[in-house]
C-alpha positions as CSV (number, residue, x, y, z in Angstrom):
1,M,0.1,0.0,-0.1
2,K,1.3,3.5,-1.0
3,T,2.2,6.0,1.7
4,D,-0.4,8.4,0.2
5,D,-3.1,5.8,0.7
6,I,-2.1,5.2,4.3
7,N,-2.1,8.9,4.9
8,C,-5.4,9.3,3.4
9,I,-7.0,6.3,5.3
10,F,-5.5,7.7,8.6
11,K,-7.0,11.2,7.8
12,H,-10.4,9.6,7.1
13,N,-10.4,7.5,10.4
14,F,-9.3,10.7,12.2
15,N,-12.2,12.6,10.8
16,L,-14.6,9.8,11.8
17,Y,-13.5,10.2,15.3
18,F,-13.4,13.9,15.2
19,N,-16.6,14.5,13.4
20,M,-18.6,12.0,15.5
21,D,-18.3,14.3,18.7
22,S,-20.9,16.7,17.7
23,L,-23.2,13.8,16.7
24,K,-22.6,12.0,19.9
25,D,-23.4,15.1,22.0
26,L,-26.7,15.4,20.3
27,I,-27.5,11.7,20.6
28,E,-26.7,12.0,24.4
29,V,-29.3,14.7,24.8
30,L,-32.0,11.9,23.8
31,N,-33.5,9.6,26.5
32,E,-34.4,6.0,25.5
33,Q,-38.0,7.0,24.4
34,D,-36.6,9.7,22.4
35,K,-34.1,7.4,20.6
36,I,-36.9,4.9,19.7
37,A,-39.0,7.9,18.4
38,F,-36.0,9.3,16.4
39,K,-35.5,5.9,14.6
40,A,-39.3,5.7,13.8
41,F,-38.7,9.4,12.5
42,L,-36.0,8.3,10.3
43,N,-37.8,5.3,9.1
44,G,-40.6,7.5,7.9
45,K,-38.1,9.6,6.0
46,N,-36.3,6.7,4.4
47,K,-37.3,6.1,0.8
48,R,-34.9,3.1,0.2
49,Q,-34.0,0.1,2.1
50,D,-30.4,0.5,1.9
51,V,-30.1,3.9,3.7
52,K,-27.5,3.6,6.4
53,N,-28.6,6.5,8.8
54,I,-30.0,4.2,11.3
55,K,-27.0,1.9,11.3
56,L,-24.8,5.0,11.7
57,F,-27.0,6.1,14.7
58,N,-26.7,2.9,16.5
59,F,-22.9,2.6,16.0
60,I,-22.3,6.2,17.3
61,E,-24.6,5.5,20.3
62,T,-22.7,2.5,21.4
63,D,-19.2,3.9,20.4
64,D,-18.7,1.2,17.8
65,I,-16.0,3.0,15.9
66,K,-15.0,-0.2,14.0
67,S,-18.5,-0.7,12.7
68,V,-18.6,2.9,11.6
69,N,-15.4,2.4,9.6
70,N,-16.8,-0.8,8.1
71,L,-19.7,1.2,6.7
72,F,-17.1,2.9,4.4
73,K,-14.1,0.7,4.0
74,T,-12.1,2.7,1.6
75,S,-10.9,6.2,1.6
76,K,-12.9,6.9,-1.5
77,N,-16.1,6.7,0.4
78,K,-15.2,9.5,2.8
79,D,-17.5,12.0,1.0
80,A,-20.3,9.3,1.3
81,Y,-19.9,9.2,4.9
82,H,-19.8,12.9,5.6
83,A,-22.8,13.4,3.4
84,L,-24.5,10.6,5.7
85,R,-23.3,12.3,8.8
86,K,-24.5,15.6,7.7
87,R,-28.1,14.3,6.9
88,L,-28.1,12.5,10.3
89,Y,-27.0,15.5,12.1
90,D,-29.7,17.7,10.2
91,S,-32.3,15.1,10.9
92,L,-31.4,15.0,14.7
93,L,-31.7,18.8,14.9
94,V,-35.1,18.7,13.2
95,F,-36.3,16.0,15.5
96,I,-35.1,17.6,18.7
97,S,-36.7,20.9,17.7
98,Q,-40.1,19.3,16.9
99,R,-39.8,17.2,20.2
100,T,-39.1,20.2,22.3
101,F,-41.8,22.2,20.7
102,E,-44.3,19.4,21.2
103,N,-43.3,18.5,24.8
104,S,-42.3,21.7,26.4
105,S,-44.7,23.1,29.1
106,D,-43.0,26.5,29.0
107,E,-45.5,29.2,28.6
108,A,-43.2,30.8,26.0
109,Y,-43.7,27.8,23.7
110,D,-47.4,28.3,24.1
111,I,-47.1,31.9,22.7
112,L,-45.1,30.4,19.8
113,R,-47.7,27.7,19.1
114,F,-50.5,30.2,18.9
115,L,-48.4,32.6,16.8
116,V,-47.5,29.9,14.3
117,V,-51.2,28.6,14.2
118,A,-52.6,32.2,13.8
119,R,-50.2,32.9,10.9
120,F,-51.2,29.6,9.3
121,L,-54.9,30.5,9.5
122,L,-54.5,34.2,8.5
123,E,-52.6,33.1,5.3
124,R,-55.5,30.9,4.3
125,N,-58.2,33.6,5.0
126,L,-59.5,32.1,8.1
127,V,-59.6,35.5,9.5
128,K,-62.0,35.3,12.6
129,I,-60.3,32.3,14.1
130,G,-56.9,33.5,13.1
131,F,-57.3,36.9,14.8
132,K,-58.9,35.0,17.9
133,T,-55.8,32.8,18.2
134,L,-53.5,35.8,17.8
135,V,-55.3,37.6,20.7
136,K,-54.6,34.6,22.9
137,A,-50.8,34.6,21.9
138,E,-50.8,38.5,22.5
139,K,-52.4,38.2,26.1
140,L,-49.7,35.5,27.1
141,A,-46.8,37.6,25.6
142,E,-48.0,40.6,27.6
143,T,-48.4,38.8,30.8
144,Q,-45.0,37.0,30.5
145,E,-43.3,40.2,29.3
146,Q,-42.2,38.3,26.2
147,Y,-41.5,41.3,24.1
148,S,-39.8,39.7,21.2
149,Y,-42.7,37.5,20.6
150,L,-45.1,40.2,21.2
151,N,-43.2,42.2,18.6
152,E,-43.8,39.3,16.0
153,I,-47.6,39.1,17.1
154,L,-48.0,42.9,16.7
155,L,-46.3,42.9,13.3
156,L,-48.6,40.0,12.2
157,R,-51.8,42.1,13.4
158,L,-50.4,45.1,11.4
159,Q,-49.8,42.9,8.4
160,F,-53.5,41.5,8.2
161,S,-55.2,44.5,9.8
162,H,-57.0,45.4,6.4
163,L,-59.0,42.1,7.0
164,D,-60.4,43.3,10.3
165,E,-62.4,46.6,10.2
166,H,-62.6,46.6,14.1
167,I,-58.9,47.1,14.3
168,N,-57.8,50.7,15.3
169,L,-54.6,51.1,13.4
170,T,-53.6,54.2,15.5
171,D,-53.9,52.2,18.6
172,L,-52.1,49.2,17.3
173,T,-49.2,51.3,16.1
174,E,-48.9,53.0,19.5
175,K,-48.9,49.7,21.1
176,F,-46.2,48.5,18.6
177,R,-44.2,51.5,19.4
178,I,-44.4,51.0,23.3
179,N,-43.2,47.5,22.8
180,Q,-40.4,48.4,20.8
181,N,-39.2,50.7,23.8
182,H,-39.8,47.5,26.0
183,M,-37.5,45.3,23.7
184,Q,-34.8,48.1,23.6
185,R,-34.8,48.1,27.4
186,E,-34.6,44.4,27.5
187,A,-31.8,44.4,25.0
188,K,-29.8,46.7,27.1
189,L,-30.4,44.5,30.2
190,R,-29.3,41.4,28.3
191,L,-26.1,43.2,27.1
192,A,-25.4,44.3,30.5
193,Y,-25.9,40.8,31.8
194,A,-23.6,39.3,29.1
195,A,-20.9,42.0,30.1
196,L,-21.1,41.2,33.7
197,R,-21.0,37.3,33.1
198,R,-17.9,37.9,31.1
199,E,-16.2,39.8,33.8
200,L,-17.3,37.2,36.3
201,N,-15.6,34.5,34.3
202,E,-12.5,36.6,34.1
203,I,-12.6,36.8,38.0
204,H,-13.4,33.2,38.3
205,L,-10.9,31.5,35.9
206,K,-8.2,34.1,35.4
207,A,-8.0,35.7,38.9
208,K,-8.9,39.1,37.8
209,V,-9.5,41.5,40.7
210,V,-12.4,44.0,40.4
211,N,-14.8,45.9,42.9
212,L,-18.3,44.2,42.1
213,T,-20.3,47.4,43.0
214,E,-18.3,49.5,40.7
215,L,-18.5,47.0,38.2
216,I,-22.3,46.7,38.2
217,E,-22.7,50.4,38.5
218,N,-20.3,51.2,35.6
219,T,-22.0,48.5,33.5
220,I,-25.4,50.1,34.1
221,R,-24.1,53.5,33.2
222,H,-22.3,52.1,30.1
223,Y,-25.6,50.7,28.8
224,H,-27.8,53.6,29.9
225,I,-30.0,51.5,32.1
226,N,-32.5,53.1,34.5
227,M,-32.2,51.5,38.0
228,L,-36.1,51.1,38.1
229,D,-35.7,48.7,35.1
230,L,-33.7,46.4,37.4
231,M,-36.6,46.0,39.7
232,N,-38.2,42.9,38.2
233,Y,-37.7,39.1,38.8
234,K,-35.5,38.4,35.9
235,S,-33.0,41.4,36.4
236,L,-32.8,40.7,40.2
237,Y,-32.2,37.0,39.5
238,Q,-29.3,37.9,37.1
239,I,-27.6,40.3,39.3
240,L,-27.9,38.0,42.4
241,Y,-26.4,35.2,40.4
242,I,-23.5,37.4,39.7
243,A,-23.3,38.9,43.1
244,N,-23.6,35.5,44.8
245,E,-20.8,34.2,42.7
246,Y,-18.6,37.2,43.5
247,A,-19.2,36.8,47.2
248,A,-18.3,33.1,47.0
249,I,-15.0,34.0,45.3
250,N,-14.1,36.5,47.9
251,Q,-15.6,34.6,50.8
252,N,-17.3,37.7,52.1
253,Y,-21.0,37.7,51.8
254,G,-21.1,41.2,53.4
255,L,-20.0,42.6,50.0
256,I,-23.4,41.9,48.4
257,E,-25.7,42.9,51.4
258,K,-27.4,45.8,49.5
259,Y,-28.4,43.6,46.7
260,L,-29.8,41.1,48.9
261,I,-31.9,43.6,51.0
262,K,-33.4,45.1,47.7
263,S,-34.4,41.5,46.6
264,H,-35.9,40.7,49.9
265,Q,-37.8,44.0,49.8
266,F,-38.9,43.3,46.3
267,I,-40.2,39.9,46.6
268,E,-42.1,40.8,49.7
269,G,-44.4,43.1,47.7
270,Q,-44.8,41.1,44.6
271,K,-47.3,38.6,43.3
272,I,-46.2,35.8,41.1
273,N,-48.3,35.8,37.8
274,T,-46.2,33.6,35.4
275,K,-44.0,30.4,35.4
276,S,-41.0,32.6,34.5
277,Q,-41.6,34.5,37.6
278,V,-41.8,31.4,39.7
279,F,-38.4,30.2,38.3
280,Y,-36.8,33.6,39.2
281,H,-38.6,33.8,42.6
282,L,-37.4,30.3,43.5
283,H,-33.7,31.3,42.7
284,I,-34.0,34.6,44.5
285,L,-35.1,32.7,47.6
286,Y,-32.2,30.2,47.3
287,Y,-29.8,33.1,47.1
288,L,-31.2,34.8,50.1
289,A,-31.0,31.5,52.0
290,N,-27.5,31.0,50.9
291,F,-26.5,34.5,51.9
292,T,-28.1,34.5,55.4
293,L,-26.6,31.1,55.9
294,R,-23.0,32.1,55.1
295,N,-23.6,35.1,57.4
296,R,-24.6,32.8,60.2
297,N,-28.2,34.0,60.4
298,F,-29.4,30.4,60.4
299,S,-33.1,31.1,61.6
300,E,-33.6,33.6,58.7
301,S,-32.0,31.1,56.3
302,L,-34.3,28.3,57.2
303,N,-37.2,30.8,56.8
304,Y,-36.2,31.3,53.2
305,L,-35.7,27.6,52.6
306,K,-39.1,26.8,53.9
307,Q,-40.6,29.5,51.6
308,L,-38.6,27.9,48.7
309,N,-39.6,24.4,49.6
310,G,-43.3,25.5,49.8
311,L,-42.9,27.2,46.4
312,L,-41.3,24.1,45.0
313,E,-44.1,21.9,46.3
314,Q,-46.7,23.9,44.4
315,N,-44.4,23.9,41.2
316,K,-43.3,20.4,40.8
317,Q,-41.6,21.0,37.4
318,Y,-38.7,22.8,39.2
319,F,-38.3,20.4,42.1
320,E,-35.3,18.5,40.4
321,L,-33.8,21.8,39.5
322,L,-33.2,23.0,43.2
323,F,-33.7,19.7,45.1
324,V,-30.0,19.1,45.8
325,R,-29.0,22.7,46.3
326,Q,-32.0,23.2,48.7
327,N,-31.4,20.2,50.7
328,L,-27.6,21.1,51.0
329,L,-28.4,24.4,52.5
330,F,-30.9,22.7,54.9
331,A,-28.1,20.3,56.0
332,L,-25.5,23.2,56.4
333,N,-28.2,25.1,58.5
334,Y,-28.9,22.2,60.7
335,F,-25.2,21.4,61.3
336,F,-23.9,24.9,61.9
337,S,-26.8,25.7,64.3
338,G,-25.8,22.8,66.3
339,D,-27.8,19.8,65.2
340,A,-25.0,17.7,63.6
341,Q,-27.1,14.6,63.2
342,A,-29.8,16.4,61.5
343,G,-27.3,17.8,59.0
344,I,-25.7,14.4,58.3
345,D,-29.1,12.7,57.9
346,S,-30.2,15.5,55.5
347,L,-27.0,14.9,53.4
348,E,-27.4,11.1,53.4
349,N,-30.9,11.3,52.5
350,T,-30.2,13.6,49.5
351,L,-27.4,11.3,48.4
352,Q,-29.5,8.2,48.5
353,N,-32.4,10.1,46.7
354,L,-30.6,12.0,43.9
355,P,-32.7,12.9,41.0
356,V,-31.9,11.1,37.8
357,K,-30.8,14.3,36.2
358,S,-28.6,15.3,39.0
359,S,-25.1,16.4,37.8
360,Q,-21.8,15.1,39.1
361,E,-21.1,18.5,40.5
362,D,-24.2,18.2,42.7
363,R,-23.1,14.8,43.9
364,D,-19.5,15.8,44.7
365,D,-20.7,18.9,46.6
366,L,-22.8,16.7,48.7
367,I,-20.0,14.2,49.3
368,L,-17.5,17.0,50.1
369,S,-19.9,18.4,52.7
370,K,-20.3,15.1,54.4
371,A,-16.7,14.6,54.6
372,M,-16.5,18.0,56.2
373,F,-19.2,17.3,58.8
374,L,-17.7,13.9,59.7
375,A,-14.1,15.5,60.0
376,Q,-15.6,18.2,62.4
377,L,-16.8,15.5,64.6
378,D,-13.4,13.5,64.5
379,D,-14.9,10.6,62.6
380,R,-12.4,8.7,60.5
381,N,-15.0,8.0,57.9
382,S,-14.5,11.3,56.7
383,M,-11.3,10.0,54.9
384,S,-13.4,7.4,53.0
385,Y,-15.9,10.0,51.9
386,L,-13.3,12.3,50.7
387,A,-11.7,9.4,48.7
388,R,-15.0,9.2,46.6
389,L,-14.0,12.6,45.1
390,T,-11.9,10.9,42.3
391,H,-11.5,13.6,39.6
392,S,-8.4,15.6,39.1
393,D,-7.9,19.0,40.5
394,A,-8.1,20.4,37.0
395,W,-11.6,18.9,36.5
396,Y,-12.8,20.3,39.8
397,E,-11.4,23.7,39.1
398,K,-13.1,23.8,35.6
399,K,-16.5,22.3,36.8
400,L,-16.8,23.7,40.3
401,G,-14.4,26.5,40.4
402,M,-11.0,27.2,41.9
403,L,-12.5,28.0,45.3
404,W,-14.1,24.6,45.6
405,S,-11.0,22.7,44.5
406,I,-8.9,24.7,47.0
407,R,-11.2,23.9,49.8
408,K,-11.2,20.2,48.9
409,N,-7.4,20.2,48.9
410,L,-7.2,22.1,52.3
411,M,-9.7,19.6,53.7
412,E,-7.4,16.6,52.6
413,I,-4.4,18.1,54.2
414,L,-6.2,18.7,57.4
415,L,-7.7,15.2,57.5
416,H,-4.3,13.6,56.9
417,A,-2.9,15.7,59.8
418,Q,-6.0,15.1,62.0
419,F,-5.6,11.4,61.7
420,E,-1.8,11.3,62.0
421,N,-0.8,10.8,58.4
422,I,1.8,13.5,58.8
423,E,4.0,12.5,55.8
424,L,1.0,12.5,53.6
425,A,-0.2,15.8,55.1
426,M,3.2,17.3,54.4
427,S,3.2,16.0,50.8
428,R,-0.3,17.3,49.9
429,M,0.8,20.6,51.4
430,K,3.7,20.7,49.1
431,S,1.6,19.9,46.1
432,F,-1.0,22.4,47.2
433,K,1.5,25.4,47.3
434,R,3.0,24.3,43.9
435,R,-0.4,24.4,42.3
436,Y,-2.1,27.2,44.0
437,K,0.4,29.6,45.5
438,Q,0.7,31.8,42.4
439,Y,-3.2,32.0,42.0
440,L,-3.8,32.8,45.6
441,R,-1.2,35.6,45.6
442,S,-2.6,37.0,42.4
443,V,-6.0,37.2,43.9
444,G,-4.8,38.6,47.2
445,E,-5.5,35.6,49.1
446,E,-2.3,35.0,50.9
447,R,-4.3,34.3,54.1
448,V,-4.8,30.7,52.9
449,L,-1.1,30.4,52.6
450,H,-0.7,32.0,56.1
451,F,-3.1,29.4,57.4
452,L,-1.2,26.6,55.7
453,N,2.1,27.9,57.3
454,L,0.5,27.7,60.6
455,V,-0.4,24.2,60.0
456,K,3.0,23.3,58.7
457,K,4.5,24.7,61.9
458,Y,2.2,22.5,64.0
459,L,3.0,19.4,62.1
460,L,6.8,20.0,62.3
461,N,6.5,20.9,66.0
462,P,3.3,19.9,67.7
463,D,4.1,21.6,70.9
464,I,4.1,24.9,69.3
465,I,0.3,25.0,69.5
466,F,0.6,25.6,73.3
467,Q,2.6,28.8,72.9
468,H,0.8,31.9,73.6
469,S,2.1,33.8,70.5
470,Y,0.9,30.9,68.3
471,Q,-2.5,31.0,69.7
472,Q,-2.8,34.7,69.4
473,T,-1.8,34.5,65.7
474,V,-4.5,32.0,65.1
475,Y,-7.1,34.0,66.9
476,S,-6.2,37.1,64.9
477,M,-7.3,35.5,61.7
478,L,-10.9,36.1,63.0
479,D,-10.3,39.7,62.7
480,R,-10.7,39.6,59.0
481,E,-14.3,39.7,57.8
482,E,-13.9,37.0,55.1
483,N,-12.7,34.6,57.8
484,K,-16.0,34.9,59.6
485,D,-17.6,32.8,56.7
486,I,-18.9,29.5,58.2
487,F,-16.4,27.4,56.1
488,N,-13.5,29.5,56.9
489,L,-14.4,29.3,60.6
490,S,-14.3,25.6,60.3
491,F,-10.7,25.7,59.2
492,I,-9.6,28.0,61.9
493,A,-11.7,26.0,64.6
494,W,-9.6,22.9,63.4
495,L,-6.4,24.7,64.6
496,V,-7.8,25.9,67.9
497,S,-9.1,22.3,68.5
498,R,-5.5,21.2,68.5
499,W,-4.6,22.8,71.7
500,E,-8.1,22.8,73.4
501,K,-8.2,19.0,72.6
502,Q,-11.8,19.2,71.6
503,K,-13.6,18.1,68.6
504,P,-13.4,20.8,65.8
505,Y,-17.1,21.0,65.6
506,V,-17.4,22.1,69.3
507,V,-14.9,24.9,68.7
508,S,-16.8,25.9,65.4
509,L,-20.0,26.3,67.1
510,R,-18.4,28.4,69.8
511,L,-16.7,30.7,67.5
512,I,-19.9,31.0,65.5
513,Q,-21.9,32.0,68.6
514,E,-19.1,34.5,69.8
515,I,-19.1,36.3,66.3
516,K,-22.8,36.3,66.1
517,E,-23.0,38.1,69.5
518,N,-20.3,40.6,68.7
519,S,-21.5,41.3,65.2
520,P,-25.1,40.8,64.5
521,T,-26.3,40.8,61.0
522,K,-27.9,43.9,59.6
523,M,-30.5,42.1,57.4
524,T,-33.9,41.7,58.7
């Protein structure tokens, strides 16, 4: 066989692997019923018996690369393969779009359905029923503030207005103009949100340092947004998402207090009229619950969680969406308010009843929390739980963020030290510094390195923890606002527990109580 032929076949096989990625991604979106329906869909389209699209679908679904290659045994057939692949890809997109349109319970799809039907009827001179259907679509679009859909509806009404003598063209034109203003306002909000998300990504992944309040205010000014325009469910949800992520990165939830207060005041005086408002309301309650938890206001956090749970019970379609995160907050509240067993039971129950669609990230978040709870109680089983987190640091950094990965690694170091695996603790500490030292310095988080140095001194000389100067240095860490976060308190409590010879949990609860007494939360 000639070298050129070998290269050609290699290139062809490489393309098979490479080009199947997007197809495989689409196929993985389908559940088993969808796959059966899609094959029936293909059968209905196939005009000849020798069409290979279903075979290709089956081979890609099962990762049977060898069989894919056998469909087209020579390099001369690579064009046939790519043509088949493209047809299968296009068919999948058509099928998924139809399936989504048919099965979706989203109110926005109801608007689109009425709009499509109304256009069909009007184009066939079924004027009365066509306009009646269009009015249904218009009312839904107005209620849900779906301005882009409303724009299409009004344009359709204008297009066929000559067929209905009852239409007031002046009023309809004014309504169209007002909706155009709404669309422009929404476009500005979307541009601002996109810009803020991009900045958040820079903060999260590239260690960019910014002032959140200035960032939000500058973005609002840049896009000429009126502050009153932000006082709706969707805008508040978007800002709180960004603010919560920012606070998590900085470990200081006091930084976003004013946004949370505004959100609290907003939802107290609002009625929920649409499904989209339910979605945003649920997430606002979640953020409020998380904020108050991290600021050690457990009773208020539980109050928000109870509201959240009640709203989820009334809107089952969102239950799986927030089931894990809600239960994790319940567990953290129970644990850090003094009921360790209730916290552990809540985590275990959630792990045993994970929804089918739960992500690996949700599962790992629960496992890390369970490991932390057991470590706080001086339970060696914490090591086996932490061992369940089998992905690489790079995977966790990408999927769950730098902060999550750093916290996991810190826990691993402390657990080895706690259960007298000193050499492993020192080894993990060395690896940690090698991987995260530069990042921590770049984001101004030298306090983590300072904490690790205190741990290192203890490991090298256990008696040092009884020195007054060492203890004062540890306690001085509590002077920093970000170290009053419940998770950071847990790490500091671990060091204090070394010389007090108590379980870290006992010390954590005491420190939390002391901080609550000395600096009560401002939020009510």
